[in-house]
N, C-alpha and C positions, 0 to 999 in steps of 0.2 A: 707463693713461697712458704714452706713450712719450716719449723725449728724442729729438728730432730734431736734425739738424746746427746748425741755427739756435738751438735750445733749448740745446745743449751750449755753443756760443760764448757765449751770455748767460751760462749758469752759470759757465763759466770765468773771464769777465769781472767777474763780480759776486763770485766768491770772492776775487779779486784786490783788488776794492774793499773786500770783508769784513775782508781782512787789514790794509789800510791804515786803515780806522776802528778796529779792535781794537788797532792798535799802541799807542794811548795808554794803555790799561788794562795792556797786557803790559809796557810800559815802567815803569809806576808800581810794578808788583809786582816785576819783576826788578832795578830799580836802586833798591830802598827805601833803600839805606845812602847813596845819592849825592844824591838829589833832597831839597830842603827841603820842609818841611811844606806850605808855601803852594803851591809848584809842583805836588806831588802831588795836593792838593785840587783845584787848577784843572784839571789833566789828568783826574782822575776824574770832576769835576763835567761837563766837556766830554762825556766819553764817556757819562755818564748821560744828558745832554741828547740826544745822538744816538739812544740807546735809546728815551728816552721819546717823542721826537717820532715815530720811525719806528714804534713801536708804535701810536701814535693814527693816524699817516697810513695805516696799513693798512686802517683801518676807516671813516674819514671824510675822505677827501682834500678834498672839496668845502668842508670848514670849516677850512682850513689857516690862515685869517688868524687864527682864534681860537686855533690851536695855537702859532703865532708868539709871540702875546702870552704864552701859559702857559708857553712856553720861559723866559722872563725870570724868572718866578716860581720855576720849577724850578731854575735855576741858583743863585739867590740861597738858596733853601731848602736845597740840597744843601750850599753853601758854609757854611751856619749850622749845619746837622748835623755837618760834618765838624770845625768848630771845637770842638764840644762832645764829640764822640766821635772824637777824632784818630785816624786810621790804621785805623778799624773798617773801612772799605772795603777795605783791603789785607790784611785777615785772612783770606785764603783761599788755599788751596794748589792745586798742581797746575795753574797758569793756562795753562801751554802744552798740556799734555795735554787741559784741558778745551777748550781751542780746537780741537785737533785732533778730538776728540769731536764738536764740533759741526759740522765740516766733513763729517766721515763720515756723520753722521746726516742732515744735510741732502741729501747726495747719494743716501742710501738712501731718503729719503721722494720725493725727485723721480723716482727710478726706480720706485716703487710704482704698480702698474697700476690699483689700485682703492682709492682713499683712502675713509675713513669716509663714511657716508650724509649726506644732507642735513640731517637733524636734529642730528647732533653737529656739522657744520659751523656750523650757525645759533647752537647752544648756546655754542659756544666763542667765537664773535664777540660774543655778547651778554655773556658772562662777562667778557671783556676790556673791554668798553666800561664796564660797570659799575664794574669795578675802577679804570679810569683816570679816570672822571669823579669817583668818590668821593675818590680820592687828591688829585685836582686841587682839588676843592670844599674838602677840609680845609685845605689850604695857602692858598687865596684867603680864606676866611672867617675863620681865625685864624691868621695865619702865623706871628707870633713865638712863640706858645706850643705850636704844633702841628707845628712842623717836624720834631722828632725822630719824633714818632709817625708822621708821614707817610713818613719814610724807613723806619721798621720795617714799615709796611702794605706798602711796596713790597717789600721783603725777603721778606715772608710770601706776597704775592699773585702776584708774577711769578716763578715757579719752574719747573723742569723740565717737571713734568707738563702744566702749562698751554701753555709756550711750545712744546712739541713739537706740541700741539693746534693752535697756529697754524701751524706749519710744515706740518702735513698738511691742514688745513682750506683755507689759502689756495692751496694747489696747484690746487684746482678753479678758483679765479678766474684764477691766473696761466696756466692751461692756455689759456683764451679771451682773455686779455690779457698777451700775452708783452712785458712791458716791463722794462727792468733795474731800474726804481725798485721794483717789487714784490720782486723777489728781494733787493735790498739791504735793504729794510725788514725781510723775513722773516730774514735773516741777522742783522742787529743786534739785532733783538727777542728772538731765540733766545739769541744769544751772552751779552747782557748779562743776560737772565733767569737763566741758569746762573751767571753771575759773581756777582750780587747774592745769590745764595742763600748764598754764603760756604762754609763748612767743611762738607762732605757728611757728615762722619762724626759730628758733634754737634748739628746743627741740628734737634732734635727739636720745636721749637715748629711747624715746618711739618707735622710728622706729626700733632700735634693738631688743626691747622688742617684737614688733610685727612680726619681721623677725623670731625670735626664736619661737614664737608662732605658726607661719604659718608652719615652718618647723616641728614642733613636731606634730600638728594636721594633717598634711599632710602625714608624713612618718611613725609615730607610727602605726597607723591603718594597712597601708601597709605592714610594716614589720611584723606585727602579723599575717595577712591574708595570706601572699605569702606562707609561710612554711604550714599553715594549708590547703590551697589550693592545694599545690602539694602534700601533703599526701593524701588527699581525692581524688585526680584525680588519683594517682597511685592505689590506693585501688579499686576505681570504674573500672579501666581499667582491673585490675586483676580478677574482677568478671564478666568481658565481657559485660559492660554496652552498651546499644544500642544507636545510634545516632538518634537524632530527625528528623523526616519527617513531612513535612507540610501536607501531606495527612491525618494526625491524627487531624487536625484542619482546614477543608476546608471552603471556604467562597463562598457564592452564589453571584455573581455579579448582578444577575437579581434583587436580593432583597437589592442591595447596601450594602453588609454586609463587615464588616472590622474585623481585628483581634486586640485585645487590649493585652496588656502585663501587667499581675499582678506580680509585683515586690515584693516577700516577705521579711519581716523584718529580718534583719540579726544580729547575735549575735556579741560580742565583739571578740570571738575567734572561728567564725564560718569559714567554708571553702569556697567551691564555691557559687557563688551567685545563688540563687534559684528564678525561676519565672515560670509562665505558661501563654499560650497562650489560650484566649477565643474569640469566634466570637461574635459580636454584629452588630444590624442594625445602620446604619449612621443616619437613620431617627430618631430613639429612642433609643440612647445610653445610658449606665449609665454614670455618672460623671467620666470623665477621664481628664489626663493632657497630653498634646502633647509636644514633645521635639524637638526643633530645634537646630542642632548642624552641624558640618563640618565632613564629612566621615574620610577624612585624608587617610594614606596608607591602602591599602586593602591586602596586601601581609600576614602579620602576622595574626595570629588569636589567641583569648582568649577563653578559655572553660567556659561555664555556665552550670546549670542544667535547662533544660527547659522541663516542663510536666514530669519531673523525668528521662529524658533522656540527653545524652550529646549533647550540641550545640556549634558550634564554631562561634563567631562573631568577627567584626573587632575591633581593639584596642580602637578606638575612642568609639564606642557603649559601649564597657565593662566599659571604663572609666566613661562615663556618667551615666551608671546603678549604678556604685559604688557611684558616687556622690549623686545621688538621692536616694539611698537606706537609709532606716530609722531604727533606732534602736527600734521604738516604734509600728509601724504599716506597713501594706501591703499598696502599692500604685499601681493605675491603669494608666498605661502609653501608648502613642502611639509613638513608635520608629520605623521608616520606615525601617531600616536596618534589623530588627527582624520580624516586623509585616508584612512585603511583602516579599514573595519569590522571591528574586532577581535572581534566576535561571530560573525563568517562566516569559519569555518576554511578554506573553499574560496577564497574571495576573498583572504583572508590570505596562503595559499600562493601564489597566483598573483601577487599584488602584490610578494611577497619576491622572487620570480624574476626580477623587472624592476627590482629596487631598484638595482642598479648603473648601469643607464641613468638611473634617476631622479637620482641624484647627479652622473653625469657631464655631464648636460645642464643642471644648474643653473649660473646666471651666478656665483653665489657659494655656498659652503656655510659657513653660520654655527655655529660651535662654541659651544654654551651650556652651560658646566658648573654653572651655578647662580649665583644672586646673594645677597648679604647686604650689611649695612651697612657692612662693611669691604673690599667688592669694589673700590672705587676705589683704596684703599690698595694692593691687591695689583697693580692695572693699572698704577699709577704705579711701583711698585717693578719691575715687569717691564721697562719702558722704562728705568728708571733703572740696572738691572743690565745689560742690554744695551748701552747707552752705555758703562758702566764696563768692561765686558769689551773693548770696542773700545778705550777709552782705554788701558788697561793693555796691550794686545796689541803685543808687540814692544819693550816699554819695560823699563827696569831696575827699575821700581817692582813691589813684591810685591803682587799682588792678594789673595792669602790673608790679608795683614794688615789690609787695608780690609775684608774679608769679615768677619774676626774681630771687629772694632770694631763693625761695622755689626749684628751679630746682636741686639742689644738693641732695635733699632728696632720699632716697632709694625707697620710695613710688612712685617716678617719674619714676624711671626705671620699676617698676612693672607695673605701669599704660600704659606706653609705649608698653611693651610687650602685654599687654592686647589688645590694640588698634590696634597692628600690627599683631594680630592674623588673619589667613585667613578666619575665619568665616565671618567676616564684609564684605567681596569681594565676598561671596557665592551666586550664583544666586537665589537658591531656598529660602533664607533668606526673599526675597521681598514678596512672597506669604504668607510664614509661619508667617510672623509678621503682615503683612498688613491686613490680614482678621481677626485677632485674637481681642478679646475684652478685653483682660488682658493679657500683656506681662511683665515677670520679667526675669531678668538677673540673673543667678545662678552661682555665681564665689566665690571660697574660701568658700563654705558653707554659704554664704550671698546672700539674695535675693535683687535684685535692680531694682525699677520700671523703664520701658524702658524710661519713660519721662525724669528721671536723666541722664541715659546713653545718650541720644540724646543731652540733653543740654550741657554736658560736651564734646561730641565729636564735636559739632558745635563750641562752645566758645573757645575751644583750638586750633581751626584752624584759629583763627584771626591772620592775617599776622605778627603783632608785637609780639604776644605770640610764634607763630612758630620759629620767627627769635631769640628769647631768648634762646630757645633750642640749638641752633648752637654754642652757647658760653660756652659750658659745655666740661668736659674732657672725657665724655663717649662717644665713636663712635657711639653706638647704639641710642643713643638720637640725634646725629647729623645726622644719617642716617634718621631717624624718621623726623627730620625737612626737609631734602632734598627729601624725597619721596612724589612727587606730584602728579604723574600721577595715582598711586592708593590711591587717596584722600579719608581717611575715611570720612572726613566732606562731600564731595561730596557724597559719598555713604549714609551716615547717613541722608542727607537731602532728598534723593530719597526714602529711607525707610519711613522716617517721612512722606513724601508728600502722598505715597500709604496708609500708616497706617491713615492718616487723612481722605482719601477718602473712604476707605473700613472699617477699624475697628472701628474709633471713630464716624464717620458720617453715620447713617443709610441711606441707599439708596443714597449714596453719588456718585457724578459723577465720572464715570470710564473713564480711558483714553483708546485710540485706540492701537492695538497691535503694529503698526509701531511707534507711539510716545513712547510707552513703550521699545521697542527695542532699540531706540536711547538713551533714558534716562539711560538705564541699561546696555549700552554697555561694561562699564568697570568691571562688574561683572564677575565672572569666575565659571566654572563648570567642574567637572571631565569628564563628557560625553558631547561631542560638542552639541549635539541634545537638552540637557536641556536648552540651551541659549533660545530656542523657547518654548520648552514644559513648562518650569517654569513660563512663562508669561502668556500663553494662558487663565489660570484662572483668571487671573486679567484684561483681556482686555475687552473693552466695548462690543465687538461683542459676541453674545451668539449663533450663529449659529453653528452647528456641523461641517458644510462644511468649516468653517474658517481654520482650520487645524488639521487634526486628529492626536491624540497623539499615535504613533506607532513605538516601538523600533525596528521593523524589517526593517524601512527605514535607508538608510545611512544618515550620517550628510549633504552631498550634496544634497540628496533628498529633506531632510526637509527644508533646506535653500531655494531651488529654489521653492518649493511649497508655503512656507509662504510669499517670496517675490512677487510671482505672484497673490497671494490672496491679499496682502496689496495694490499693486499698482492697482489692478483692483477694490477695494473697497474704499480707503480713499482718503483724499484730502491731506494728508502730504507726497506727493510723494518725495519731495526733503530732506525729514528728511532720508529716506532710501537711496537714491543716494549720499547723502553726506557721508555716512558710506561706501559707495562701491568704487570700483575701484582698479585696480592692483597695482597702486602707494603706496597704504597703507598696502599692505599684508605683513607679516612678515614671515620669514623662521622658522616655527615651524614643529613639526612632524605631527600635524594634519593638518596644513595649507599647508604643502607640498602635502598631499594626496588630499586636497580640491583644491588646485590651478590648478590642470589638469582637474578638473571636473566642477568647478563653472564658470558660465559666469561672465564676468567682471563687469556687473550691478548688481550682487548679493552680498550683503556685506558677508564677512567672519567673522561672529560673534565669531568664536572660538579664533580669534587672537586679543589680546588687542591692540587697537590703541594708539598712543602716542598723547596727546593734545586732544583739542575739535574740533568739526566741526564748520566751520564758519558759517553755517547755524543756529547753536545754539547759537553762540556769537552775532548774529545779530538779536536776537529776542526782542531786548529792544526797547527804543525810536528811536534809529538810525540804524535800521536794515538795511543790505544790501539789494539792489533792483534792480539788474542788468537787470532782464528783467521780473519783477512781472507785469508790465503794459501791457504785451503782453497776449492775450487771449489764453488759453489752449483749443485746440480742441481735438475731440475724437481720432485724430490720433496720438496724444502725447503718448497714451499707447496701440498702437495696437501690439498685439502678432502675430509673423508671423511663424507658424509651417510648413514652406514649406521646412525644411531640418532637419537633425539630431541636428544641433545646436540650442541653445535655442537663440532666437533674439528678441530684444526689439527695436520698432520703435519709434522715437519720433523727434519732429519738432525743427530745430535749424539752426544757421549758423556759419561758421568756420571765425574767425576774424584776428587771428595772429599766430605765430609760436614761439616756445620757442628757444632762440638764445644760450644764455650762463647761466650756473648754478653754484652755489655755493655749500658748502657741507651742510649735514643736521645739524641742531642744536639739538643736543643729550645731554642733561644734566642728564640723569638718572644714578644712581649707584646703583649696587646691593646690596653691603653691605660693612662694613669696613670704617676705617678712611680715610678722605681725607683732603687735606690741605685747609686752608681758602680762597686760591686764585684759587682753582681748578675750581669752577663755573665761576668765573670772566674770567679766562683763556679762557675757552671754549666758553663763550658768546663773549670775544673780539675777538677772532680769527674769530668766525663766522661773527662778524660785520665788521672787517677789510677786509675780503675777499668780503663781500657785498658792502662795500664803494669803493674798488678797481673795482669790476665789474660795479658799478654805473658809476665812472668817466670815464670808458673807453667805455661803451655801451650806457648807457641811454642818452636821448636826454636832452639838456639844452638850454633854458628853457623847462621845463616839458610839454608835449603835452596837458595835461589837467589843466586848471586853471592859466596857465603861472607862475608855481612856480619854485623856484630854485631846483636844483638836491639835495641840502642838506636837504631842506624842504620835499620834496617828499620822500627822504630816510627815515627820523625819522618817517615820517607819515606811510610809508609801513611797516616797521618792527613791528608796533604795529596796523596793520590793520586799522589805521585811527580812532581808537576808544579809549575812556576814560571811561571804565566800562560800555560798551554798549551805550554809547552816541557818536554819531557822527555828524560831523567831530570832531576829537579832538581838544581841544581849543588851541589857538596860544602859551599860556605859556607853553605848553609841550616841545616847542622848547628849551626853557631855561632849563628845567628838563633835557633833553636829553643831553644837553653840560655837565651839571654837572654829569650825569651818566656817561658819556664817561670818564671824568676826574677821577672819583672815581674809575672806573674799571681798568684805568691804574695804579693807586696807589697800588690797590690790587693785580694786577698781578706782580708787581715789587717787592711787599713785599714777595712773595713767600711763606711764612708760617704765620701761626699766631704769632708764636714768631718773625718773621721778622718785621711784622706790629708793635708789641709791641715795638722792638728796634727802629723803625723809630720814634715812638711817643716820646720814652725817649730821643732820641737825638735832638729833637725839629726840625725834618726835616721841612724845610720851606715849602715844597709842602703840607705836611700832616696838617702842622699849618694852612695854608691858607684854605685848604679844611675843616678842623674842625670848622674854624671860619664861614665859609659859611654854614656848616651844622647845627650850632646852630641855624639858622633860621628854625623854625619850618615849615614854608611853603616850603622852598626848600627841606628839608629833606623829608616831606610827598610828594611832587611832584615827586622826585626822585624814591621813593618806589612805587608809583601809576604807573610811566612809566615803572619800572622794572617788576612789576607784569603783566601789560598789554603786555609787550614783550613776557614774559613767556607763558602766555596763548594764544598767537597768533602764535608766531614763533616757539616754541619748537616743534620738531617733523617735521619741513618743511624745505625747501631749498629756498634761495634766488635766483631771476632770473631775466633776462633782456630779453625782446621780441625782434623780429626783428624791430618792429615798435618803439622801444626804451621806452617801458613801464617796470616799475619795478613790481615785484610781489613775492608772496610766493606759493610754489607749493608742492605737495607730494614728499616724500623722493624717490619714485621710478621712479620719472620724467627723461625723457631722452631728449637730444638736438633733435629739430625737432617734439616734440609732438604739437599737435594743440590746440590752444585756442578756446573754442566754446561757444556760447550764446544759452542757451536752451530757449525755449518759456515758460514763467512763473517762472524761475528760479531765486533765489535771488542772486545767485553767477555765475561766469563763472566755465566752467569745461574744463578739458583737455581730448582730445582723442588721440588715437594713431592708425594709419592705421593697419588693420589686415594682417599679413603677407600672408596669402593664399587668399587675395581678389580677385586676377587676375585668380583664378582657374576657370575652366570651370564649376565646380559644383555649384559656387557661382558667378553668373554673376553680381549681385550688389555690390556696394562698402561697406565693411563692416569696423568697427572701434571697438577698445577696449576702455572701460571707464578707465582712468587713475585716475581721481579724482576731487574733487572740487579744486578751487584755489582762490587766491586774486590777482587781477591785479589792481594796483592803477590807478585810472582814469577810470575803466570799472566796478566800482561796483554800480553806480547809473544811472538808467535809460538810458541804451545805445539805441540810435535811430536807429532803424532797420525796414526797409520797410517789410511788411508781405510777399511780392512777393519775397524778397530776401532769406527767409527761405526755407529750404527743408528737406525731411525726412532723417534722419540719423539712421542706423541701427547698433545697439551695439551687440556684441557677448561676 
C-alpha cells in the first residue's frame, strides 16, 4: 500500500481534525486543578461519545440512525459513572506522549505496504462489533445498576492491542474508499482506546483478560478439531486410504520446478487439514507465500490429507499449517518439510540450491516461531513496546523506569518465551529472511512486521534493561537475562544486516562465505552440514565450484572442502583460523565424530563456541595487530598433499611456552533459578586464581611498558579494550578496584535476601559502597568494566608464560603449548606438537592448532625479523 499525494493531503487534514477532537481530553488532564468536576466530566463524556460513535461507525455506517439514539444513553451513562467514581477517567499519565505515540503509529501503519490478511481483518471487525453491541445492550437493559460495569467493560475491551488491529485492518477498506470520515473514525477510535486504558504500568486486569482470550482462542478450536480429526482418520483408515507418494507430483529440476502447497480453507468443525501439492516453475511462479519456521522434533508425526491421500508430517509443520489455515479462503504456501521430498537426497540437494530464489520470489515470507496459549500476550506486548519506544524517544521521561515497573506483567513472560524460542538461533533463518522483500512474523494469529521485531529485540538487549530482568521473582526471566552466549540481540543484528544487504537494498554488497561463517557461528542447525549449505546462497562468490551442496558428503568432508576453498580464495584468512583449533572444541555427539576426522585448522561449526573471537573484538579503532605489519607470502597457504593427512603450511615463529593455567571462566547456566551471588562467586573465584598465578609467576615490573603486575592484570582480563578502543583508558583501573569490592559484597551476601538483610541492617561496607555507587560515573564505569570482562574472558583460561607474560587462552589449552606469531595475523596463536611427528612416515615436524590467544604485551606489532620465520605445518 502506498500513500499518494491525495492520500497524504487527506492524512494531514485528518491529523489536524484528530488534534481538534482530542483537545477536550488533553485539556481535562492538563488543567485538572482549574476545571470543576462537572466541567471535566462533561468534557470527558463528550470525548467518550466521539470515540464510541466513531468506533461503531467504522463497521456499520448504514445503521447510523440507531447509533444516534445510543449516543444519548452513552452520554448519560458516562455522566453517571463519573459521579460515582469521580476523576477516575483523568487518572492516566503521559496524555501528550500517548497522543504523539498514536499519531506516529497511525502514520506507520498507513505506510505499511502489506497489512495483515483477510482473516485477521474480518476477525478484528467481528470482535469490535461484539464488544460494542454487548456494552450497549448492558446499558439499555439495566441502565441504572449496570452503568459502572459498562464503563469497566469499555476499559477492559477497547485497549491498544485491539485498537491497533482496527487501524491496520481498516486500511484495506480506506485504500478503496478514500474519504476523510474513515480516517477520522480510525484516529478517534485508536486514541480513545489507549486513553481509556488508563495507567499502563498497573492495569493488570487487561493482562488477565488477554490471557483468558489467548487460551480460549488457542485451545477451543483445537479441542473441537482433535476429536473430529480422530474420527475422520479412523474412518479413512478403515476404508484403506492410500499414503501419498511424491511420484504423483514430480518436479523437473532442469526447468527449476518446485512444488507449492495449496492449503484449503477449513471449517469450524472440520477434521483433517486438507491440501494439495502442485508443481510450478520458479522462473514464473504464481503468487505464493513462503514459510520460515523451526523443524523441531522429527520423531512424532501428524496426519493431513494431501491430494486426497494420507500424509504424515512433523508436528511443527502441522502446527504452522493449522496457524496459517483460513476460514475464508485457500492459501498457496511453500513449506520445505512438505514441498521437498526429504527422503530423496538428490532432490533435496537440488532444491536447496535454488532455495534463495524460492524466498526471493515469494510475495511474503511468514516467520512462524511457534504458538502457545500466551502467544497473543507476546504479540500485544511487541506492539505496546514499539509504541512506547516511540513515545519516549526524544522525551525527558526515562524509559528504563517504565521498563522496570512493567517487568512483573504476564506479557513480559510471554515475550521472553517468544524471544527464547529456538527459531531465532536457526541457521536457515538467515537466508529465508535476508533475501525476502516482505517479512512478517505470525504469532498468536497476529502479523508483526519484521522491522518491529528487530527493533524490540535489539532495544531489549540494552545492558541496563537486561539487568532489570534479573530482579524479578520469575526464574525464567532471570535465566533470560543471564543467557548471553546465545544472544538474540546478536543474532537479530546479523539477520538485520543480511536483510539490509539482500532484501531491502537492490544489488546490495554481499559478504564472502568466510565472513558469513564467522558472523553466523552461533546459529544452530539440526544437520551439521547446513551450517555451510545455509550460507552458500548468501555468499558473494557465485561460482559453482565454491562449495557443492551435496547431502551425500559427510559433515567432515563439507567442512574441509569449504575451509580449503575459503583459504584459497579470500583475504579473511584469520576469521576462519580464529574459529579453529582443538582448544575450543566441545564434547558433543556430533563433535566427537568430527574430532577424529577434522584437521585442527578446520573449524568445527557444529559446536557452538562460548564467547567471541579476539579477531572480531579487535575490528574497531583499536584492533589487535600482533603481526599484521608482516607481508603474507604465497607460502602462507600452501596445501601439502604428500600424505593422507590434511596439512596446511604457513609462515610463523615460536616465541614462548605456556607455564601455568587457571580454570575456565564459565558463567553459562542451562536453566532454573540461581542465587544473586552465583555469577559473582564464579567470576571472583576465577579472578582470585588469576591474581594468585600473577603474583607467583608473572614478572614485576611487567616486561612490556614497565607497568606494575596489578595494572597488567586488570588490563589482561579485559583484553586491554574498552568497547573496541585500545588501550583501555587509565580510569578503568579505578573501576576495576570498585568492581572487585562490589564482587566481594555480592559473594558474602550469598543470596538476594541476604543482600537485602545487609542493606536493612545498614552494613557499613554496603553503606560505603552504595554512597560511591550513587556517583553515576563510577556506576557506569563498573558496568562497562564488567561487560568488557565478560566479552573477553568468558570461555577462556588465565595463564602465565615461561617468559612471565599474562594471557587468556582457549579452555582446552595444556601446559607446554607453544605461543606462535603467524605472519599477517592480528593475534598470537597456540600450537601443540603433534604426537606422531617423530614417525618415519612424517619426517617433518607437525603441529596442531590449539587456537587464538591474548598475550598482554604481544598484541601490538611484535618485532620479528623475516629470516627468523619458518614454515609451520598444521594437521
